[in-house]
Short mmCIF file of the C-alpha atoms (twelve columns), coordinates in Angstrom:
data_MODEL
# 
_entry.id   MODEL 
# 
loop_
_atom_site.group_PDB 
_atom_site.id 
_atom_site.type_symbol 
_atom_site.label_atom_id 
_atom_site.label_alt_id 
_atom_site.label_comp_id 
_atom_site.label_asym_id 
_atom_site.label_seq_id 
_atom_site.Cartn_x 
_atom_site.Cartn_y 
_atom_site.Cartn_z 
_atom_site.pdbx_PDB_model_num 
ATOM 1   C CA . MET A 1   -0.104  -0.308  0.159  1 
ATOM 2   C CA . VAL A 2   1.181   3.791   -0.962 1 
ATOM 3   C CA . GLU A 3   1.736   5.272   2.558  1 
ATOM 4   C CA . ALA A 4   0.732   9.060   2.836  1 
ATOM 5   C CA . GLU A 5   2.830   11.287  5.194  1 
ATOM 6   C CA . THR A 6   0.857   11.850  8.289  1 
ATOM 7   C CA . PRO A 7   0.639   15.450  9.046  1 
ATOM 8   C CA . THR A 8   2.466   16.259  12.410 1 
ATOM 9   C CA . MET A 9   1.586   19.388  14.775 1 
ATOM 10  C CA . LEU A 10  2.291   18.361  17.833 1 
ATOM 11  C CA . ASP A 11  5.809   19.033  18.870 1 
ATOM 12  C CA . ILE A 12  6.653   16.828  21.881 1 
ATOM 13  C CA . ASP A 13  8.711   14.286  22.824 1 
ATOM 14  C CA . PHE A 14  6.651   10.948  22.362 1 
ATOM 15  C CA . ALA A 15  8.014   8.756   24.302 1 
ATOM 16  C CA . ALA A 16  8.351   11.117  27.413 1 
ATOM 17  C CA . HIS A 17  4.699   12.148  26.881 1 
ATOM 18  C CA . ASN A 18  4.085   8.554   26.846 1 
ATOM 19  C CA . ARG A 19  5.761   7.741   30.484 1 
ATOM 20  C CA . GLU A 20  3.466   10.515  31.835 1 
ATOM 21  C CA . ALA A 21  0.068   8.980   30.251 1 
ATOM 22  C CA . ALA A 22  1.152   5.502   31.356 1 
ATOM 23  C CA . GLU A 23  1.435   7.178   34.979 1 
ATOM 24  C CA . VAL A 24  -1.846  8.997   34.921 1 
ATOM 25  C CA . TRP A 25  -3.472  6.139   34.111 1 
ATOM 26  C CA . GLU A 26  -1.898  3.851   36.902 1 
ATOM 27  C CA . ALA A 27  -2.749  5.927   39.733 1 
ATOM 28  C CA . TYR A 28  -6.041  6.382   38.697 1 
ATOM 29  C CA . TYR A 29  -6.820  2.642   38.302 1 
ATOM 30  C CA . ALA A 30  -5.029  2.248   41.473 1 
ATOM 31  C CA . GLY A 31  -7.447  4.248   43.262 1 
ATOM 32  C CA . HIS A 32  -5.212  7.124   43.569 1 
ATOM 33  C CA . PRO A 33  -5.232  9.561   40.799 1 
ATOM 34  C CA . ILE A 34  -2.420  12.211  40.010 1 
ATOM 35  C CA . ARG A 35  -5.184  13.898  38.199 1 
ATOM 36  C CA . VAL A 36  -7.929  13.840  35.346 1 
ATOM 37  C CA . PRO A 37  -6.767  11.676  32.325 1 
ATOM 38  C CA . VAL A 38  -7.549  12.941  29.465 1 
ATOM 39  C CA . PHE A 39  -9.401  10.356  26.911 1 
ATOM 40  C CA . LEU A 40  -10.805 11.085  23.184 1 
ATOM 41  C CA . GLY A 41  -14.083 9.232   21.618 1 
ATOM 42  C CA . ILE A 42  -12.786 9.796   18.069 1 
ATOM 43  C CA . ASN A 43  -13.109 7.746   14.927 1 
ATOM 44  C CA . VAL A 44  -12.663 7.540   11.408 1 
ATOM 45  C CA . ARG A 45  -15.345 9.935   10.114 1 
ATOM 46  C CA . TYR A 46  -13.609 12.825  11.756 1 
ATOM 47  C CA . TRP A 47  -10.622 11.909  9.026  1 
ATOM 48  C CA . LEU A 48  -13.296 11.411  6.284  1 
ATOM 49  C CA . LEU A 49  -15.254 14.673  7.086  1 
ATOM 50  C CA . SER A 50  -12.994 17.452  8.283  1 
ATOM 51  C CA . PRO A 51  -12.119 18.994  5.668  1 
ATOM 52  C CA . TRP A 52  -8.179  19.746  6.085  1 
ATOM 53  C CA . LEU A 53  -7.802  16.204  6.111  1 
ATOM 54  C CA . ASN A 54  -8.952  13.410  3.706  1 
ATOM 55  C CA . PRO A 55  -6.357  14.159  1.243  1 
ATOM 56  C CA . ARG A 56  -7.740  11.463  -1.515 1 
ATOM 57  C CA . LYS A 57  -11.167 12.981  -0.983 1 
ATOM 58  C CA . ILE A 58  -12.411 9.857   -0.406 1 
ATOM 59  C CA . THR A 59  -16.409 9.619   0.037  1 
ATOM 60  C CA . PHE A 60  -18.245 7.848   3.228  1 
ATOM 61  C CA . GLN A 61  -19.207 5.009   0.389  1 
ATOM 62  C CA . GLU A 62  -16.641 4.742   -0.933 1 
ATOM 63  C CA . TYR A 63  -15.028 3.808   2.273  1 
ATOM 64  C CA . PHE A 64  -17.998 1.453   2.911  1 
ATOM 65  C CA . GLU A 65  -17.655 -0.867  -0.058 1 
ATOM 66  C CA . ASP A 66  -13.999 -1.602  -0.372 1 
ATOM 67  C CA . ALA A 67  -12.178 -3.576  2.230  1 
ATOM 68  C CA . ASP A 68  -8.796  -2.620  1.384  1 
ATOM 69  C CA . LEU A 69  -9.616  1.000   1.384  1 
ATOM 70  C CA . MET A 70  -11.357 0.746   4.685  1 
ATOM 71  C CA . LEU A 71  -8.087  -0.858  6.267  1 
ATOM 72  C CA . GLU A 72  -5.837  1.308   4.670  1 
ATOM 73  C CA . THR A 73  -8.147  5.096   5.308  1 
ATOM 74  C CA . GLN A 74  -8.810  3.643   9.633  1 
ATOM 75  C CA . LEU A 75  -4.532  3.305   9.407  1 
ATOM 76  C CA . GLU A 76  -3.990  6.944   7.721  1 
ATOM 77  C CA . PHE A 77  -6.480  8.113   10.889 1 
ATOM 78  C CA . LEU A 78  -5.125  6.397   13.431 1 
ATOM 79  C CA . SER A 79  -1.257  7.518   12.497 1 
ATOM 80  C CA . TYR A 80  -2.757  11.623  12.414 1 
ATOM 81  C CA . VAL A 81  -4.354  10.736  15.321 1 
ATOM 82  C CA . PHE A 82  -1.247  9.020   17.363 1 
ATOM 83  C CA . HIS A 83  0.589   12.816  15.858 1 
ATOM 84  C CA . ASN A 84  -1.775  14.927  16.267 1 
ATOM 85  C CA . LEU A 85  -4.541  14.824  19.012 1 
ATOM 86  C CA . LEU A 86  -3.382  15.066  22.807 1 
ATOM 87  C CA . GLN A 87  -4.803  12.498  24.971 1 
ATOM 88  C CA . ASP A 88  -3.592  10.536  27.916 1 
ATOM 89  C CA . ALA A 89  -2.906  7.651   24.920 1 
ATOM 90  C CA . PRO A 90  0.402   6.011   23.888 1 
ATOM 91  C CA . LEU A 91  1.073   8.608   21.204 1 
ATOM 92  C CA . GLY A 92  3.583   8.245   18.079 1 
ATOM 93  C CA . VAL A 93  4.033   5.330   15.573 1 
ATOM 94  C CA . PRO A 94  2.843   2.019   18.444 1 
ATOM 95  C CA . GLU A 95  5.631   -0.363  19.619 1 
ATOM 96  C CA . ALA A 96  2.867   -3.275  19.880 1 
ATOM 97  C CA . GLY A 97  1.656   -2.376  16.110 1 
ATOM 98  C CA . TRP A 98  -1.438  -0.971  14.757 1 
ATOM 99  C CA . GLN A 99  -4.512  -2.140  16.788 1 
ATOM 100 C CA . PHE A 100 -7.926  -0.668  16.999 1 
ATOM 101 C CA . LEU A 101 -8.744  -2.004  13.205 1 
ATOM 102 C CA . LYS A 102 -11.938 -2.988  12.591 1 
ATOM 103 C CA . VAL A 103 -14.899 -3.633  10.246 1 
ATOM 104 C CA . ASP A 104 -15.992 -0.525  10.405 1 
ATOM 105 C CA . LEU A 105 -19.622 -0.814  9.997  1 
ATOM 106 C CA . GLN A 106 -20.329 2.420   11.423 1 
ATOM 107 C CA . ASN A 107 -23.785 3.153   13.446 1 
ATOM 108 C CA . CYS A 108 -25.275 0.432   11.080 1 
ATOM 109 C CA . TYR A 109 -24.430 -2.912  11.983 1 
ATOM 110 C CA . ASP A 110 -27.586 -3.785  14.197 1 
ATOM 111 C CA . ALA A 111 -30.358 -2.516  11.931 1 
ATOM 112 C CA . GLY A 112 -28.421 -3.764  8.557  1 
ATOM 113 C CA . TRP A 113 -28.294 -6.984  9.936  1 
ATOM 114 C CA . PHE A 114 -31.917 -7.457  10.705 1 
ATOM 115 C CA . GLY A 115 -32.389 -6.451  7.176  1 
ATOM 116 C CA . CYS A 116 -32.058 -2.171  7.352  1 
ATOM 117 C CA . PRO A 117 -31.387 -1.363  3.881  1 
ATOM 118 C CA . VAL A 118 -27.620 1.140   4.319  1 
ATOM 119 C CA . ARG A 119 -28.183 5.023   3.129  1 
ATOM 120 C CA . HIS A 120 -25.715 7.485   2.268  1 
ATOM 121 C CA . TYR A 121 -25.888 11.358  2.401  1 
ATOM 122 C CA . ASP A 122 -23.313 13.760  1.324  1 
ATOM 123 C CA . GLY A 123 -21.339 14.901  4.362  1 
ATOM 124 C CA . GLN A 124 -22.696 12.401  6.629  1 
ATOM 125 C CA . VAL A 125 -21.882 9.192   7.734  1 
ATOM 126 C CA . PRO A 126 -24.537 6.168   6.531  1 
ATOM 127 C CA . ASP A 127 -27.671 5.293   8.213  1 
ATOM 128 C CA . THR A 128 -29.824 2.817   7.897  1 
ATOM 129 C CA . GLU A 129 -34.132 3.307   6.950  1 
ATOM 130 C CA . PRO A 130 -36.869 1.757   9.514  1 
ATOM 131 C CA . ILE A 131 -38.445 -1.859  7.674  1 
ATOM 132 C CA . LEU A 132 -41.312 -1.801  10.330 1 
ATOM 133 C CA . HIS A 133 -44.186 0.076   9.629  1 
ATOM 134 C CA . ASP A 134 -47.939 0.193   10.416 1 
ATOM 135 C CA . ASP A 135 -48.855 -2.628  7.693  1 
ATOM 136 C CA . ASN A 136 -45.892 -5.125  9.023  1 
ATOM 137 C CA . LYS A 137 -45.269 -4.224  12.462 1 
ATOM 138 C CA . GLY A 138 -44.483 -8.520  13.325 1 
ATOM 139 C CA . MET A 139 -42.876 -9.237  9.787  1 
ATOM 140 C CA . LEU A 140 -39.481 -10.061 11.813 1 
ATOM 141 C CA . PHE A 141 -41.555 -12.303 14.500 1 
ATOM 142 C CA . ASP A 142 -42.524 -14.562 11.194 1 
ATOM 143 C CA . ARG A 143 -38.820 -13.924 9.877  1 
ATOM 144 C CA . GLY A 144 -37.063 -15.495 12.963 1 
ATOM 145 C CA . ILE A 145 -33.532 -14.464 14.026 1 
ATOM 146 C CA . PRO A 146 -31.464 -13.689 11.199 1 
ATOM 147 C CA . ASP A 147 -28.233 -15.661 10.720 1 
ATOM 148 C CA . PRO A 148 -25.698 -14.335 12.668 1 
ATOM 149 C CA . LEU A 149 -22.854 -14.383 10.688 1 
ATOM 150 C CA . ARG A 150 -24.406 -14.333 7.002  1 
ATOM 151 C CA . GLY A 151 -27.694 -12.906 7.786  1 
ATOM 152 C CA . GLY A 152 -28.218 -9.299  6.121  1 
ATOM 153 C CA . LEU A 153 -25.300 -6.980  7.110  1 
ATOM 154 C CA . MET A 154 -23.437 -9.381  8.737  1 
ATOM 155 C CA . GLU A 155 -22.547 -11.176 5.396  1 
ATOM 156 C CA . LYS A 156 -20.553 -7.706  4.321  1 
ATOM 157 C CA . ASN A 157 -19.054 -7.954  7.893  1 
ATOM 158 C CA . LEU A 158 -17.953 -11.568 7.228  1 
ATOM 159 C CA . ARG A 159 -16.313 -10.887 3.568  1 
ATOM 160 C CA . PHE A 160 -14.717 -7.628  5.282  1 
ATOM 161 C CA . TYR A 161 -13.074 -9.365  8.597  1 
ATOM 162 C CA . GLU A 162 -11.626 -11.936 6.635  1 
ATOM 163 C CA . ARG A 163 -10.111 -9.597  3.822  1 
ATOM 164 C CA . MET A 164 -8.809  -7.620  6.380  1 
ATOM 165 C CA . LEU A 165 -7.259  -10.324 8.691  1 
ATOM 166 C CA . GLU A 166 -5.610  -11.817 5.403  1 
ATOM 167 C CA . ARG A 167 -4.254  -8.281  4.262  1 
ATOM 168 C CA . SER A 168 -2.966  -7.716  7.958  1 
ATOM 169 C CA . ARG A 169 -0.951  -10.586 8.262  1 
ATOM 170 C CA . THR A 170 1.174   -8.930  5.385  1 
ATOM 171 C CA . ILE A 171 1.465   -5.703  5.375  1 
ATOM 172 C CA . THR A 172 3.358   -3.025  7.336  1 
ATOM 173 C CA . PHE A 173 2.707   0.674   7.912  1 
ATOM 174 C CA . GLN A 174 4.823   3.424   8.777  1 
ATOM 175 C CA . GLY A 175 7.712   0.501   9.903  1 
ATOM 176 C CA . ALA A 176 5.097   -1.457  12.311 1 
ATOM 177 C CA . PRO A 177 2.959   -4.468  11.549 1 
ATOM 178 C CA . VAL A 178 -1.153  -4.729  11.812 1 
ATOM 179 C CA . THR A 179 -1.639  -6.916  15.308 1 
ATOM 180 C CA . LEU A 180 -5.238  -6.449  15.711 1 
ATOM 181 C CA . VAL A 181 -8.628  -6.514  13.389 1 
ATOM 182 C CA . TRP A 182 -11.927 -6.678  14.820 1 
ATOM 183 C CA . PRO A 183 -14.967 -7.617  13.322 1 
ATOM 184 C CA . ALA A 184 -18.067 -5.840  13.579 1 
ATOM 185 C CA . GLY A 185 -20.929 -7.305  16.084 1 
ATOM 186 C CA . LEU A 186 -18.949 -8.001  19.202 1 
ATOM 187 C CA . ASN A 187 -21.337 -6.071  21.121 1 
ATOM 188 C CA . THR A 188 -24.514 -4.202  20.700 1 
ATOM 189 C CA . ASP A 189 -25.617 -0.478  20.033 1 
ATOM 190 C CA . GLY A 190 -28.136 -1.357  22.131 1 
ATOM 191 C CA . VAL A 191 -32.231 -2.945  21.981 1 
ATOM 192 C CA . PHE A 192 -33.930 0.494   22.487 1 
ATOM 193 C CA . THR A 193 -31.552 1.813   19.928 1 
ATOM 194 C CA . ALA A 194 -31.689 -1.244  17.212 1 
ATOM 195 C CA . ALA A 195 -35.691 -0.710  17.651 1 
ATOM 196 C CA . ALA A 196 -35.741 2.228   17.217 1 
ATOM 197 C CA . ASN A 197 -34.142 2.216   13.810 1 
ATOM 198 C CA . LEU A 198 -36.125 -0.955  13.043 1 
ATOM 199 C CA . ARG A 199 -39.194 0.832   13.400 1 
ATOM 200 C CA . GLY A 200 -38.194 4.588   13.588 1 
ATOM 201 C CA . ALA A 201 -38.010 6.809   16.846 1 
ATOM 202 C CA . THR A 202 -41.052 8.264   16.566 1 
ATOM 203 C CA . GLU A 203 -43.040 5.601   15.388 1 
ATOM 204 C CA . LEU A 204 -41.825 3.529   18.626 1 
ATOM 205 C CA . CYS A 205 -42.490 5.695   20.848 1 
ATOM 206 C CA . VAL A 206 -45.554 6.203   20.019 1 
ATOM 207 C CA . ASP A 207 -46.274 2.292   20.336 1 
ATOM 208 C CA . VAL A 208 -44.955 2.439   24.234 1 
ATOM 209 C CA . CYS A 209 -47.946 4.457   24.596 1 
ATOM 210 C CA . GLU A 210 -50.673 2.963   22.482 1 
ATOM 211 C CA . ASP A 211 -49.768 -0.827  21.775 1 
ATOM 212 C CA . PRO A 212 -47.400 -1.104  24.814 1 
ATOM 213 C CA . ASP A 213 -47.527 -4.948  24.462 1 
ATOM 214 C CA . TYR A 214 -45.822 -5.400  20.501 1 
ATOM 215 C CA . VAL A 215 -43.341 -3.013  22.029 1 
ATOM 216 C CA . LYS A 216 -42.296 -5.366  24.851 1 
ATOM 217 C CA . GLU A 217 -43.188 -8.177  22.097 1 
ATOM 218 C CA . LEU A 218 -40.510 -6.331  19.544 1 
ATOM 219 C CA . LEU A 219 -37.897 -6.035  22.617 1 
ATOM 220 C CA . ALA A 220 -37.574 -8.984  23.633 1 
ATOM 221 C CA . PHE A 221 -37.305 -10.647 20.009 1 
ATOM 222 C CA . VAL A 222 -34.534 -7.793  19.535 1 
ATOM 223 C CA . THR A 223 -32.724 -9.204  22.683 1 
ATOM 224 C CA . GLU A 224 -32.601 -12.622 21.650 1 
ATOM 225 C CA . ALA A 225 -31.427 -12.488 18.541 1 
ATOM 226 C CA . LEU A 226 -28.636 -9.750  19.794 1 
ATOM 227 C CA . ILE A 227 -27.347 -12.060 21.767 1 
ATOM 228 C CA . VAL A 228 -26.985 -15.124 19.201 1 
ATOM 229 C CA . ARG A 229 -25.295 -13.129 17.023 1 
ATOM 230 C CA . VAL A 230 -23.434 -11.467 19.840 1 
ATOM 231 C CA . LYS A 231 -22.684 -15.087 21.149 1 
ATOM 232 C CA . ALA A 232 -21.678 -15.906 17.694 1 
ATOM 233 C CA . TRP A 233 -18.913 -13.085 16.661 1 
ATOM 234 C CA . ARG A 234 -17.465 -13.409 19.611 1 
ATOM 235 C CA . GLU A 235 -16.623 -17.384 18.873 1 
ATOM 236 C CA . LEU A 236 -15.709 -16.480 15.386 1 
ATOM 237 C CA . ALA A 237 -12.882 -14.095 16.702 1 
ATOM 238 C CA . GLY A 238 -11.581 -15.656 19.360 1 
ATOM 239 C CA . GLU A 239 -13.535 -13.005 22.324 1 
ATOM 240 C CA . PRO A 240 -14.156 -14.473 25.430 1 
ATOM 241 C CA . LEU A 241 -18.130 -14.936 25.453 1 
ATOM 242 C CA . LYS A 242 -18.685 -13.735 28.749 1 
ATOM 243 C CA . PRO A 243 -16.074 -11.015 30.089 1 
ATOM 244 C CA . GLU A 244 -15.968 -10.345 33.194 1 
ATOM 245 C CA . VAL A 245 -16.986 -6.658  32.747 1 
ATOM 246 C CA . GLY A 246 -19.415 -6.027  30.364 1 
ATOM 247 C CA . GLY A 247 -20.758 -2.738  28.125 1 
ATOM 248 C CA . PHE A 248 -22.622 -1.657  25.400 1 
ATOM 249 C CA . ALA A 249 -24.700 1.580   24.395 1 
ATOM 250 C CA . ASP A 250 -28.437 2.747   23.847 1 
ATOM 251 C CA . ASP A 251 -28.445 5.748   23.529 1 
ATOM 252 C CA . CYS A 252 -32.442 6.055   22.023 1 
ATOM 253 C CA . ALA A 253 -33.387 5.118   26.236 1 
ATOM 254 C CA . GLN A 254 -32.820 8.442   27.035 1 
ATOM 255 C CA . LEU A 255 -36.200 9.254   25.601 1 
ATOM 256 C CA . LEU A 256 -37.986 7.305   27.718 1 
ATOM 257 C CA . SER A 257 -38.982 8.472   31.693 1 
ATOM 258 C CA . VAL A 258 -37.702 6.363   34.286 1 
ATOM 259 C CA . ASP A 259 -40.820 4.730   34.517 1 
ATOM 260 C CA . ALA A 260 -41.086 3.587   31.385 1 
ATOM 261 C CA . TYR A 261 -37.416 2.409   31.132 1 
ATOM 262 C CA . ARG A 262 -38.034 0.070   34.122 1 
ATOM 263 C CA . GLU A 263 -40.642 -1.031  32.051 1 
ATOM 264 C CA . PHE A 264 -40.116 -1.621  28.438 1 
ATOM 265 C CA . VAL A 265 -35.684 -1.702  28.618 1 
ATOM 266 C CA . LEU A 266 -34.453 -2.656  31.554 1 
ATOM 267 C CA . PRO A 267 -35.583 -6.157  31.383 1 
ATOM 268 C CA . CYS A 268 -34.084 -6.517  28.360 1 
ATOM 269 C CA . HIS A 269 -30.582 -5.099  29.292 1 
ATOM 270 C CA . LYS A 270 -30.539 -7.429  32.288 1 
ATOM 271 C CA . ARG A 271 -30.978 -10.028 30.181 1 
ATOM 272 C CA . LEU A 272 -28.137 -8.931  27.848 1 
ATOM 273 C CA . PHE A 273 -25.854 -8.813  30.685 1 
ATOM 274 C CA . SER A 274 -26.931 -11.717 32.017 1 
ATOM 275 C CA . GLU A 275 -25.841 -13.638 28.423 1 
ATOM 276 C CA . LEU A 276 -23.102 -11.847 27.786 1 
ATOM 277 C CA . ALA A 277 -21.119 -10.518 30.791 1 
ATOM 278 C CA . GLY A 278 -19.505 -11.922 33.662 1 
ATOM 279 C CA . LYS A 279 -20.625 -10.175 37.682 1 
ATOM 280 C CA . GLY A 280 -19.233 -7.559  36.434 1 
ATOM 281 C CA . PRO A 281 -18.755 -4.121  37.766 1 
ATOM 282 C CA . HIS A 282 -20.200 -3.169  33.928 1 
ATOM 283 C CA . CYS A 283 -20.080 0.059   31.655 1 
ATOM 284 C CA . MET A 284 -22.535 1.614   29.802 1 
ATOM 285 C CA . HIS A 285 -22.450 4.386   26.717 1 
ATOM 286 C CA . MET A 286 -25.540 7.174   26.838 1 
ATOM 287 C CA . CYS A 287 -25.395 9.840   24.741 1 
ATOM 288 C CA . GLY A 288 -27.179 12.706  24.252 1 
ATOM 289 C CA . ASP A 289 -28.398 13.607  27.892 1 
ATOM 290 C CA . ALA A 290 -29.603 10.161  29.379 1 
ATOM 291 C CA . SER A 291 -28.754 11.154  33.004 1 
ATOM 292 C CA . HIS A 292 -32.291 10.673  34.311 1 
ATOM 293 C CA . LEU A 293 -31.354 6.853   33.673 1 
ATOM 294 C CA . LEU A 294 -27.824 6.483   35.181 1 
ATOM 295 C CA . LYS A 295 -29.054 6.030   38.995 1 
ATOM 296 C CA . THR A 296 -31.489 3.164   38.185 1 
ATOM 297 C CA . MET A 297 -28.583 1.514   35.905 1 
ATOM 298 C CA . ARG A 298 -26.644 1.802   38.689 1 
ATOM 299 C CA . ASP A 299 -28.769 -0.185  40.734 1 
ATOM 300 C CA . GLU A 300 -29.937 -2.734  38.893 1 
ATOM 301 C CA . LEU A 301 -27.766 -3.264  36.159 1 
ATOM 302 C CA . ASN A 302 -24.273 -2.884  38.204 1 
ATOM 303 C CA . VAL A 303 -22.572 -0.578  36.579 1 
ATOM 304 C CA . LYS A 304 -20.287 1.703   37.522 1 
ATOM 305 C CA . SER A 305 -19.135 3.225   34.730 1 
ATOM 306 C CA . PHE A 306 -20.469 5.991   32.097 1 
ATOM 307 C CA . ASP A 307 -20.028 7.350   29.090 1 
ATOM 308 C CA . THR A 308 -21.756 10.912  29.268 1 
ATOM 309 C CA . GLY A 309 -23.543 13.266  26.652 1 
ATOM 310 C CA . TYR A 310 -24.374 16.399  26.364 1 
ATOM 311 C CA . PRO A 311 -26.049 18.140  28.429 1 
ATOM 312 C CA . ILE A 312 -24.968 16.901  31.820 1 
ATOM 313 C CA . ASP A 313 -25.038 19.093  35.266 1 
ATOM 314 C CA . PHE A 314 -21.606 16.744  36.604 1 
ATOM 315 C CA . GLY A 315 -22.056 18.275  39.474 1 
ATOM 316 C CA . GLN A 316 -25.572 17.409  40.115 1 
ATOM 317 C CA . LEU A 317 -24.293 13.614  38.714 1 
ATOM 318 C CA . ARG A 318 -21.821 13.021  40.800 1 
ATOM 319 C CA . GLY A 319 -24.483 13.883  43.318 1 
ATOM 320 C CA . GLU A 320 -26.499 11.366  42.578 1 
ATOM 321 C CA . LEU A 321 -23.981 8.720   41.392 1 
ATOM 322 C CA . GLY A 322 -21.886 8.997   44.674 1 
ATOM 323 C CA . PRO A 323 -18.316 9.417   44.208 1 
ATOM 324 C CA . ASP A 324 -17.351 5.489   43.709 1 
ATOM 325 C CA . VAL A 325 -18.792 5.232   39.827 1 
ATOM 326 C CA . GLU A 326 -16.696 6.448   36.864 1 
ATOM 327 C CA . ILE A 327 -17.803 9.374   34.981 1 
ATOM 328 C CA . LYS A 328 -16.550 9.454   31.371 1 
ATOM 329 C CA . GLY A 329 -17.650 13.788  29.952 1 
ATOM 330 C CA . GLY A 330 -16.875 17.618  28.985 1 
ATOM 331 C CA . PRO A 331 -17.382 19.951  26.638 1 
ATOM 332 C CA . SER A 332 -19.594 19.271  24.168 1 
ATOM 333 C CA . VAL A 333 -19.381 17.994  20.603 1 
ATOM 334 C CA . GLN A 334 -21.092 21.427  19.281 1 
ATOM 335 C CA . PHE A 335 -17.996 23.726  21.628 1 
ATOM 336 C CA . LEU A 336 -15.763 22.030  20.849 1 
ATOM 337 C CA . MET A 337 -15.490 22.543  17.153 1 
ATOM 338 C CA . GLN A 338 -16.949 26.149  17.532 1 
ATOM 339 C CA . ALA A 339 -14.900 27.424  19.996 1 
ATOM 340 C CA . ALA A 340 -11.941 29.344  20.679 1 
ATOM 341 C CA . PRO A 341 -9.145  27.620  22.158 1 
ATOM 342 C CA . ASP A 342 -9.601  29.692  25.686 1 
ATOM 343 C CA . GLN A 343 -13.043 29.010  25.795 1 
ATOM 344 C CA . VAL A 344 -12.404 25.187  25.917 1 
ATOM 345 C CA . ARG A 345 -9.859  26.213  28.679 1 
ATOM 346 C CA . GLU A 346 -12.734 28.089  30.896 1 
ATOM 347 C CA . GLU A 347 -15.331 25.217  29.475 1 
ATOM 348 C CA . CYS A 348 -12.756 22.290  31.200 1 
ATOM 349 C CA . ARG A 349 -12.056 24.571  34.233 1 
ATOM 350 C CA . ARG A 350 -15.932 24.842  35.019 1 
ATOM 351 C CA . VAL A 351 -16.680 20.987  34.677 1 
ATOM 352 C CA . LEU A 352 -13.688 20.019  36.423 1 
ATOM 353 C CA . ASP A 353 -14.668 22.645  39.502 1 
ATOM 354 C CA . SER A 354 -18.429 21.192  39.345 1 
ATOM 355 C CA . GLY A 355 -17.502 18.492  41.760 1 
ATOM 356 C CA . VAL A 356 -17.687 15.667  39.571 1 
ATOM 357 C CA . MET A 357 -14.244 15.193  40.494 1 
ATOM 358 C CA . GLU A 358 -14.313 13.688  44.081 1 
ATOM 359 C CA . GLY A 359 -14.154 10.326  44.227 1 
ATOM 360 C CA . GLY A 360 -11.095 10.454  42.015 1 
ATOM 361 C CA . ARG A 361 -13.543 8.495   39.322 1 
ATOM 362 C CA . PHE A 362 -13.387 11.427  36.410 1 
ATOM 363 C CA . VAL A 363 -12.046 10.927  33.083 1 
ATOM 364 C CA . LEU A 364 -12.434 14.365  30.629 1 
ATOM 365 C CA . ARG A 365 -13.402 13.678  27.160 1 
ATOM 366 C CA . GLU A 366 -15.940 15.218  24.736 1 
ATOM 367 C CA . GLY A 367 -18.773 14.708  24.954 1 
ATOM 368 C CA . ASN A 368 -19.659 12.720  23.013 1 
ATOM 369 C CA . ASN A 369 -17.999 11.380  19.637 1 
ATOM 370 C CA . MET A 370 -15.571 14.247  18.674 1 
ATOM 371 C CA . ALA A 371 -16.879 16.365  15.536 1 
ATOM 372 C CA . PRO A 372 -15.202 16.692  12.124 1 
ATOM 373 C CA . GLY A 373 -14.347 19.705  12.184 1 
ATOM 374 C CA . THR A 374 -13.003 20.338  15.208 1 
ATOM 375 C CA . PRO A 375 -9.759  22.005  15.767 1 
ATOM 376 C CA . GLU A 376 -6.492  20.214  16.694 1 
ATOM 377 C CA . GLU A 377 -6.025  23.275  19.108 1 
ATOM 378 C CA . ASN A 378 -9.041  22.522  20.645 1 
ATOM 379 C CA . ILE A 379 -8.526  18.666  21.863 1 
ATOM 380 C CA . SER A 380 -5.200  20.304  22.693 1 
ATOM 381 C CA . ALA A 381 -6.963  22.803  25.121 1 
ATOM 382 C CA . MET A 382 -9.039  20.771  26.593 1 
ATOM 383 C CA . TYR A 383 -5.827  18.401  27.501 1 
ATOM 384 C CA . TYR A 384 -3.769  21.232  28.745 1 
ATOM 385 C CA . ALA A 385 -6.940  22.405  30.477 1 
ATOM 386 C CA . ALA A 386 -6.891  18.885  32.596 1 
ATOM 387 C CA . LYS A 387 -3.110  19.287  33.517 1 
ATOM 388 C CA . GLU A 388 -3.490  22.683  34.650 1 
ATOM 389 C CA . PHE A 389 -6.903  22.209  36.450 1 
ATOM 390 C CA . GLY A 390 -7.732  18.517  37.346 1 
ATOM 391 C CA . GLY A 391 -4.389  17.666  39.676 1 
ATOM 392 C CA . TYR A 392 -5.585  16.239  42.808 1 
ATOM 393 C CA . ALA A 393 -2.600  17.363  45.255 1 
ATOM 394 C CA . SER A 394 -3.867  20.700  45.527 1 
ATOM 395 C CA . ARG A 395 -7.974  20.136  46.339 1 
# 
């Protein structure tokens, strides 16, 4: 493959940075944090859709349809991240080789497996269209669970995974080998989120009020199907079927009240953790403002780590969850994309001064999933704000 030169903004000693990052995380996990760690939630859409990157002008549809291009683009993207975006992670060319490579079906893999068509839009990530309408709401019950490895979008997943594994054994990038490739489908974006993609979010919420028995039947079907698929892909990839710590997302659950969540979704979440994870404690990724649900998840699911979205009152959330629960979050992605670096610094100081650092279980990150077009300078400002205001010795 042709290796593009990686633009490097950072003028730092990578080895020294990596030693410091390792010390920060070691102290954090030992329960004696030095300062708040900084983590970036960022994926290849940042590279493809940021105007100053992506020199080949690769579209998401081209990326989505070509396994070789998918692998090459991810390598270029990872190299850019590891040479340009400050965070408490190993930077520079990775000593252990290039990892974190995967069949990247974005957030389409759940619904696409059930048969939702994938659509591509200019300047956007791919998305799926609902297939359950008022005249065919029970269609999936008649069809049954799709083939976990070859049904719907999983057929592409299997084909791309085999191709990317094959290539990974023979290529190097910037002098380092490719050491780890994952398929999609090892986890799920969530039971209620998958159902919302199948039925339409508005339609599903109306069903909650007008046809609750149908919603329960749909969610139960989706839950059992996802368990079958996840287990099949973990077995194929040689991953543990029930890791001690489990975690998944379910962003659309934020649309529900606590009572509705308890009635419709909580039993499904309990079933997922029971089948796909050990005793925990577990973690959840919840975009948007799902803060009203997190205490219930903590108490009922043994979730002790939360990715948060926006808007979040971090001081209030810390008070509700207590000092022992890990909270990850920070400035909104819109703010990080549009603000000046000094504004980012002040917003990070506001978050860190909110009380969220109590207990030493806070990780500063964007809230949630770095937006394309976010200036590197703003990401650096967030990192340096954690170093300036996130220390524990002076508190």
